[in-house]
N, C-alpha and C positions, 0 to 999 in steps of 0.2 A: 469535106469542104475546108478550103484555108479561110484562117481566120486571120485579118491584120487588125491592129492596134493602134492607135495615136498616142505617143509619149511628148506632152507639153505641145500638143497642136502640130509633132510633126508626124511623117510616117515612120512607125517603128522599124520597116524594113526587115522584120522577123516574122515568121510565121509559125502556126502548129497545125497539125492536123486533126480530123476529128477522134473522141478517144473512141478505142476498141474495147471490146468486154474483157474484164480482167478476169486471171484467173486465179482460183486458190491457192494459196500459200502453201510451200510445201517445206520440210526441215532445211535448215542451213548446215554447210558441211561441218563434222566436227572439231577440226583444226581451225580455228580462227583465220579466216581469209580477209584480205581486203584485196578487191577488185578495180583495177582504174580503166576505165572506159569513156569510149566519146564517139561522137556523131564521125560523118566522114571529114575528112582531110586531116591535118597534120597540128592539132592544138597543143601537142606536147605530153602524151600521155607517157611516152617511154622516159623522157626527161622527168617526169613527174613521178613515175614508180621507183626509178632509181635514187631520187634525192629523197623521196619519201622513207624507203625502206633503210637508207643511210640513217636519217634523222631517228627513226626507231632502233637500229641497232646502237646510235650513240647513246641511246635511254636505256643499253644493257640488256635489252630484249633479244632473244634467240631468233634470228629474222631469215627467213627464205625468201629469196627472189625468184620467181620464175615467168622467164619468156613465153609466155602463151602466145604471142602473136602468130598466128597460122598464114597469115600472109606474107607479113614481112618482118621476121623476128631481127631487133636492132639494139639489144638491150648490152650484147658482147661487143660489139661496135663502140656502142658508146662509152664502155669502159676501159678500153683501148685493148682489148683480149684477142690478140690474132689468129691464137690455135687454143680450142677449146674442146674439152669430151665430147663424146656422144648426147651427153645430157640428156633432156626430156625424152626422146624416141625410147631411148637405152633403157633408161628408168621405168617408162610404161610398160615395157616388153615385162622386166622384171616384177614389177606388180600384178601385172596379169597373169603371170606364173607363180607369184607368192614366192619369190627367191628375192625380193628387195631387202637388203641389209644395212645397216648403219656403214660397214663399212663400202660397199656397193655404192650406196648413196655420194658417199664422199670421194670415191673415185671418179662419179661420174660429174660431179659438181665442180664449183670453184669458191675456195673460201677468200674473202678478199677483207685485206687489214682494215679496219676502220677505227683511226683512234687506237683505244686500247680494248677494242672489241672486235668483232667479226661477224662478215655480214657473208652471208652463203648463196650463191649464185647458180641457178639451174638454166641451163644454156637450151634454146628453144629447138625446134625442128630447123635443118641446113637448106630445105627448100620449101617453098608454098607447095609444090606437087604433092609433098609426102603430108599434108592437113589430115588426110583420111587416119593416119596412125594415131593423133592426139583426139579420140572419142569421148564423150562425156562418161562413158561407163569407165574407160581404162583411167581415165582422171580421178575420178572417183575412187578408186582403187588406192592409188597412189595415197590421194589424201589419207586414206583411212591407215595406210600401212607407216606412214612418216607420223601420224598423230602422236603427240607427247614430245617429239624432237623439238619442235620450235614452237616458241609465242606466237608467232606471228607468220602469215604467208603472204606475200603482197604478189599481186598477179598483174602482168602486162600485157592486157587483151588484144586484140585486133579492133579495130573501127567498127563502126556500126554498120551494119547490115539490115535491109527492111523487110517486113513479114511478105512482100511479093515478089522477091529475090532468091535465087537456088544457086548454089553452086554446087554441081555434081561431077563427081569424080569420075572420068571416062572408063576406068580401070577397074569401078566396082559393077558387080552384075545386078546389086540391087539401088536403089536410090538411095542416098545417104546426104543430106544437107550439111553444109560447113555450120549453117547456123546452128545446128544442134548444141555444139560445144558451147558458145557464145550464150545461149539461152539459159542452158543449165546453169554455167559459171555465175552470171547475172541473176539468176534465181537465186541460187543456195549461197553466194557469197555474205558473208558474216557482215561485214561493210562493205558499201558501195561508192567511188569516187569519180565522179561524172565532169569530163573536163570540158571547156568551150574556151575557144579564143574569146576576145573582144571588140572583133571587128564586125559587122552586119553580117556578112555572109558566114563566117564561123557560128554565130550566134543562131542563125537561121537554121543551119545545119542542125546544130547541138536541139534547139527546140523540135526539130523535127523526129529526132531520134528518139525523143520522149515517148512517143506512140508507142516503139518496144517495151521499154519500162512501164508504161502503165498496163498494157498486155500481161505483162509478167507480176505484175503487182507490186512494182518496186518504186513506182513514182513518186511516193511519198517517203522513202526511205534512201535517200541519198544526200552526201555530200557534194555540194555544188563547187567547182573550181573555176576561177577566170584566169585561165593564164597569158602570159605576155601581156599584161594588162598596161595600155598607156592613152595618153588622150588624143594623140594625133588621127588614131582610126574612126573615134564619134565626136570629136569635139571635145570642150573643155568640162562637159557634164555628162562623162562618158558614165562613168561611174552609176550615178543617178538613172539616166537612159535605159543602161542594162539592169539596174537592180527592178526597175518599175517595169519595164519587157518582160523579164522573166517571171514576175509576179503576176502581172496583169495576162499573160497568155499562157502560162502553164503553171499558177502558185508554187512557183520555187522561190526559194531564199537562197542567195549567193553567200556561201560560207567565208571563202575565200578568194582574194585579189593577189595574184602574184605579179609584182611589178616585172615590165618588162625588160631586162640588163641583157642583151646581146653580145657585147663584150665579154661578160663574165661567163655567160654560158657558151661561146664560142671557144673560151680560153681554157674549159673545164671540160668542152669534147675534144680539145686538141689535144688534152693531158689525160683525156680518161678518167678524170676524175670525177666525183661528186662537189657538187658547189660548196659543202661543209667542209670537205679536205683541200678547198682552193681560196675560199674567200668567207669567213666566219661571218664578217660584218655586214655582208650582201643584204640588201633588204628584200631580195628574193629568197634567200636564203632563209631568213627570219620568217616571212610567210610561210615556209614550207615546212619550218621547224614548228609553228605554232599550229598549222595544221596537224602534225604528227603527235603536237602535245593533247590536242582536241579528241583525236584518236584513243590514245592512252587515257584519258580521262573517262570518257565514254564506256570503255571497256571496263575499266575499275569500277563504275556503277552499274555495270550489267546492264550497261542500255544498246546490246548488241544484239543481232537475231542469233537464236540458237542458243 
């Protein structure tokens, strides 16, 4: 059942679905993982994952950024990388065979200089049709074998799918759902960052996707980011309306608003650079840095899952 709620006597244009049954929590991955995820659409998951990983690397943490988008991997493109190694698919095969060494991981990943620090990037699969290669079981083996090599692992996930949808690969003799990987990562990641746009359509999609997090027991355990924030989409009271709508409709608090800076982000994409290496004084960059600082502080206080 769809529920609509007024904000300041105006329709919120946002909706949530009826709460499903919540599953029992399962242990998180042993390496600390940060999953960046959102509802359908393009609210900026990849951009946030790249810039968040960069800020964490600038904090002198050993960071691995994995493009885990099995639908449309784009981290390599956003970083200006034309030729990338086999990456995720090859690493998963080696992990399954228990042959993944430090040297092999180094050969199949890309080391990116971030100031005086280094960010390690593991490219995703080359085509969406190869998603069965990235199973939840193989990914768990990968994380177990690289545990200890990195302080934090940032994951760029595909957009939301819903419990009623199934993507079954035609080459498989048995039914295998693409959602299995997403569900496993959302359930077992140490920290979950969910991203919404600031217009009514993006916010509605974001709130609808909360049904999956309710089902997985992660609805009360997420950092909520509103990306590309601007007042032109909802009016001068946009921040208030979003805060009230998220609170009233899904009992969610918005943790971070990232200002909309199209010129800076376009320039960063054109140059294949994170925002921190292009314009450190950018308000959007400062908001992402504060989010990274918040994550590191919660980690130091032992507030993470697992």
